[in-house]
C-alpha positions in Angstrom: 233.0 -18.5 103.0 231.4 -21.3 102.4 228.2 -19.0 101.5 230.5 -17.4 98.9 232.1 -20.6 97.4 228.9 -22.2 96.8 227.3 -19.5 94.9 230.5 -18.4 93.2 229.5 -22.2 91.9 226.4 -21.5 91.2 226.2 -18.2 89.1 226.8 -20.5 86.1 223.0 -21.7 86.0 221.4 -18.6 86.6 223.4 -16.4 84.4 222.4 -18.8 82.2 219.2 -19.1 82.6 218.5 -15.6 83.1 219.5 -15.2 79.7 216.2 -17.5 78.3 219.5 -20.7 77.4 221.6 -19.9 75.3 221.0 -24.2 73.9 217.1 -23.1 72.5 215.3 -25.7 71.2 212.8 -23.7 69.9 211.1 -25.8 66.5 210.0 -23.5 63.5 211.9 -21.3 64.4 212.1 -20.0 60.9 209.1 -21.4 59.4 207.5 -18.9 56.5 204.3 -16.7 58.0 202.1 -14.1 55.8 203.0 -10.8 57.1 201.1 -9.4 59.1 201.2 -11.3 61.5 200.8 -11.2 64.9 201.5 -13.4 67.9 201.4 -12.7 71.9 201.5 -15.2 74.1 203.4 -16.5 78.2 205.4 -19.1 78.7 205.8 -21.3 82.2 209.1 -23.1 82.2 210.5 -25.1 85.2 213.6 -26.5 85.3 215.5 -28.5 87.6 218.8 -30.4 88.2 222.0 -30.8 89.0 224.7 -28.3 88.6 229.1 -29.0 87.1 230.6 -26.1 88.7 234.5 -24.8 88.1 236.7 -27.3 89.1 238.9 -26.3 91.5 235.5 -24.8 93.9 235.0 -27.4 96.1 231.6 -27.5 95.0 229.7 -30.7 94.6 225.0 -32.1 94.7 224.6 -28.8 93.7 221.2 -28.4 92.8 218.4 -26.1 91.0 215.0 -25.5 91.4 214.1 -22.6 89.1 210.1 -21.1 87.7 210.7 -19.0 84.6 207.6 -16.7 83.7 207.8 -15.1 80.2 205.7 -12.5 78.0 206.1 -12.4 74.6 205.2 -10.7 70.9 205.7 -11.3 67.3 204.5 -9.3 64.1 205.8 -9.6 60.8 206.1 -7.6 57.8 207.4 -6.7 55.0 210.5 -5.6 54.2 211.4 -5.3 50.6 210.0 -7.6 49.4 210.8 -9.9 51.7 209.1 -11.8 55.3 210.8 -10.1 58.7 209.3 -10.0 61.9 210.5 -8.1 65.3 209.5 -9.5 69.0 210.0 -8.8 72.3 210.0 -11.3 75.6 209.8 -10.0 79.0 211.3 -12.9 81.7 211.0 -13.3 85.5 212.7 -15.5 87.6 212.2 -17.7 90.8 214.6 -19.5 92.2 216.8 -21.8 94.6 219.8 -23.2 94.3 221.5 -25.8 97.3 225.0 -27.1 97.2 227.4 -29.2 99.7 231.2 -26.8 99.8 233.5 -28.6 101.6 230.7 -31.1 103.0 228.6 -28.2 104.2 225.1 -27.6 102.3 223.6 -24.2 102.4 221.0 -22.6 100.0 220.1 -19.2 98.0 216.7 -18.2 97.0 216.7 -15.3 94.9 213.7 -13.8 92.5 213.0 -10.7 90.0 212.8 -10.2 86.5 215.3 -11.0 83.6 216.7 -9.7 80.3 214.6 -8.5 77.9 215.7 -10.0 74.9 214.8 -8.8 71.3 215.2 -9.9 68.0 214.8 -9.2 64.1 214.9 -11.8 61.2 214.8 -11.7 57.8 214.2 -14.5 55.6 216.9 -13.8 52.5 215.3 -17.4 50.4 212.2 -18.8 49.9 209.6 -16.6 51.4 209.1 -13.5 49.9 206.4 -11.0 51.5 203.0 -12.3 51.4 199.3 -11.6 52.5 197.8 -14.6 55.3 195.3 -14.8 51.5 198.6 -15.2 48.7 200.3 -17.3 51.9 197.0 -19.8 52.2 197.9 -20.8 48.1 201.7 -20.7 47.8 203.7 -23.7 47.0 205.8 -24.7 50.2 209.3 -24.3 49.3 213.2 -24.4 51.1 213.6 -21.4 53.3 216.6 -19.5 54.3 216.8 -16.6 56.6 218.6 -15.3 59.7 218.4 -13.2 62.7 219.8 -11.2 65.0 219.2 -11.7 68.8 219.6 -9.4 71.3 219.1 -9.6 75.2 219.4 -6.1 77.1 221.3 -5.6 81.2 217.1 -4.9 82.9 217.3 -7.5 85.0 217.2 -7.1 88.6 221.4 -7.2 89.5 222.8 -6.5 93.0 226.6 -6.5 92.4 226.9 -7.6 96.3 225.8 -10.7 95.3 228.1 -13.2 93.1 224.0 -14.7 92.2 221.6 -12.2 90.6 218.4 -12.5 87.6 219.8 -10.3 85.3 223.9 -10.4 83.6 224.5 -6.6 84.4 225.7 -7.4 80.6 224.3 -7.1 76.7 224.5 -10.3 74.5 224.4 -10.2 70.3 223.4 -13.7 68.7 223.3 -13.5 65.2 221.8 -16.6 63.3 221.2 -18.4 60.2 219.0 -21.0 59.9 217.4 -22.9 57.0 213.4 -24.9 57.0 212.8 -27.4 55.0 208.7 -28.9 54.2 209.2 -32.4 53.1 204.7 -33.1 52.6 203.7 -33.3 55.9 207.3 -33.3 57.9 209.2 -30.6 58.1 212.9 -30.0 59.4 214.9 -26.9 60.4 218.3 -26.7 60.9 220.3 -23.2 62.4 223.9 -22.5 63.3 224.9 -19.4 65.6 226.7 -17.5 67.9 226.9 -15.2 70.9 228.9 -12.3 71.8 229.0 -10.9 75.2 229.9 -7.5 76.5 231.9 -7.3 79.8 229.9 -7.0 83.2 232.1 -4.4 85.1 230.5 -4.5 88.6 230.8 -7.3 88.8 230.8 -9.1 92.4 233.3 -6.4 94.5 234.2 -4.1 91.6 235.7 -6.3 89.2 235.3 -6.9 85.5 233.7 -10.0 84.1 234.2 -11.3 81.0 233.6 -14.2 78.6 234.1 -16.1 75.4 232.1 -16.6 72.9 229.3 -19.6 72.6 228.8 -21.7 69.8 225.5 -22.9 69.5 224.3 -25.5 66.1 220.4 -27.7 66.1 218.9 -29.5 64.3 214.7 -30.2 64.7 212.2 -32.7 62.7 208.5 -33.0 62.9 205.6 -33.3 61.3 202.5 -31.4 61.0 199.1 -33.7 61.9 197.7 -30.6 60.9 197.2 -26.5 61.2 199.1 -25.7 64.7 198.9 -29.8 65.6 202.2 -31.4 64.7 204.8 -32.8 67.7 208.6 -32.4 67.2 212.1 -33.0 68.0 214.8 -30.8 69.1 218.7 -31.4 69.8 221.0 -28.9 70.3 224.8 -28.3 71.4 226.2 -25.5 72.6 230.7 -25.0 72.8 232.7 -22.4 74.1 231.9 -19.4 76.4 234.4 -19.4 79.1 234.7 -16.7 81.8 237.5 -15.0 82.9 237.7 -12.3 86.5 240.5 -9.6 85.4 241.5 -11.1 83.2 242.6 -14.3 85.2 240.3 -17.2 83.1 238.6 -20.3 84.3 238.0 -24.4 83.5 234.2 -23.9 82.9 234.4 -23.6 78.9 231.0 -25.3 77.7 230.4 -28.5 75.5 227.6 -30.1 76.1 224.7 -31.4 74.2 220.5 -31.3 74.8 217.4 -32.5 73.2 214.0 -32.2 73.8 210.2 -32.6 72.5 207.4 -30.2 71.3 203.9 -31.0 71.1 201.7 -27.7 69.7 197.7 -28.0 69.2 194.7 -25.6 68.4 192.4 -25.3 70.9 190.0 -22.6 69.9 190.0 -19.9 67.4 193.8 -18.3 67.3 194.8 -19.7 70.3 197.8 -22.5 70.8 199.2 -24.1 73.1 202.9 -25.7 73.0 204.0 -28.3 76.0 208.1 -29.0 75.7 210.4 -30.9 77.3 214.2 -30.7 77.4 217.2 -33.1 79.1 220.6 -32.8 79.1 222.6 -35.3 76.9 226.4 -34.6 76.9 227.4 -32.9 79.7 230.8 -30.1 80.5 230.3 -27.6 83.1 226.8 -26.1 83.0 223.3 -27.5 80.7 222.9 -30.9 82.7 219.3 -29.8 84.2 215.8 -31.3 82.4 212.8 -28.3 81.5 209.3 -28.8 81.3 207.8 -25.7 80.0 203.4 -24.7 79.1 203.0 -21.8 76.0 199.5 -20.2 75.3 199.2 -18.4 72.5 197.1 -15.7 70.5 197.5 -15.5 66.3 196.1 -12.7 65.4 197.0 -10.6 61.6 196.4 -6.9 60.4 193.0 -5.8 59.2 
C-alpha cells in the first residue's frame, strides 16, 4: 500500500517529463531559417529535485533523478511562399524516484522509450521562403509564426503500474510566437496550450483525464557572432488538473521556471548548446533543476 501511494504521488512528474516537459524554455524557436535547412542532433538532459504531489496524499520528501536522451531532426521548406518546418524528437528515459509515504521510505526505477514528438511550424509574417544565399542578404525584421506539436503514445507503458515512461494518450499543443531582432540582440515570446486525450487504460482499467495546460514563454539574448549566442528565458504554465473516472484532484499547476542557454559552434556545420533551468514559482510539480547538453549538425539541400 505504501508503494502504491508513493507511485500515485510521483506519477505527475514522470508523465510531465516523459512528454518532454510542458514548460519548454527553448530560445529562438521562432527565429527564421532559409528553406532547405536540415538539423539533426542529440540531447542529454538531467533533472533532479523535489516533486510537490497531490496535497491529499501522505507523501513527502519526494526526490527524482531523471536522465533523458533524445534524437531529433528538423527540415525547413517552402509552403505557399512562406517558410515552414517539420521536426521529430525521439526520447528515452531512465528515472529513479524516492520518497516517504507515512514516514516509510520507498523508491522505484523506470526506464524505456518515451513518447515521440512531432512539430510543424509555419511563418505568417516577416519570413518569406528564401534560399540560403537570399537569406544571407536579407534585412532582419519581425517575424510571427505558428506551430502545432503532437505527442504520440509510443512510450513504454504498463497499465499495471502507476508510474510509466509513456503516457498512453495523445497530446496536442497549438502555439503562436513572435521573434524580434534588434541589432545583435533578439527577443521572442510565445503563447500556447496543451490539450490531452484521455488515458483509457490507466492503472486498474480506469480512465485518467487532464485539463488543458496553458503556457507562456519569454526569452531574449545576444548574438556574439553567427552560431554563438547566450539567451535567458522564463516560462509560465497554468492549469492541467487531472481526474480519474471523473473525480477531480486539486493538482492544477501554476508554475514558473527560468533558464539560461549558451550556443556555440565548434566545426563547420556543428554546434553545441548548454542549458540550465530551475523552478521559480511552484504550485504542484515543476520544482526541479535541469541541465542539458545538445550537439547539432546543420546542412543545406543542394
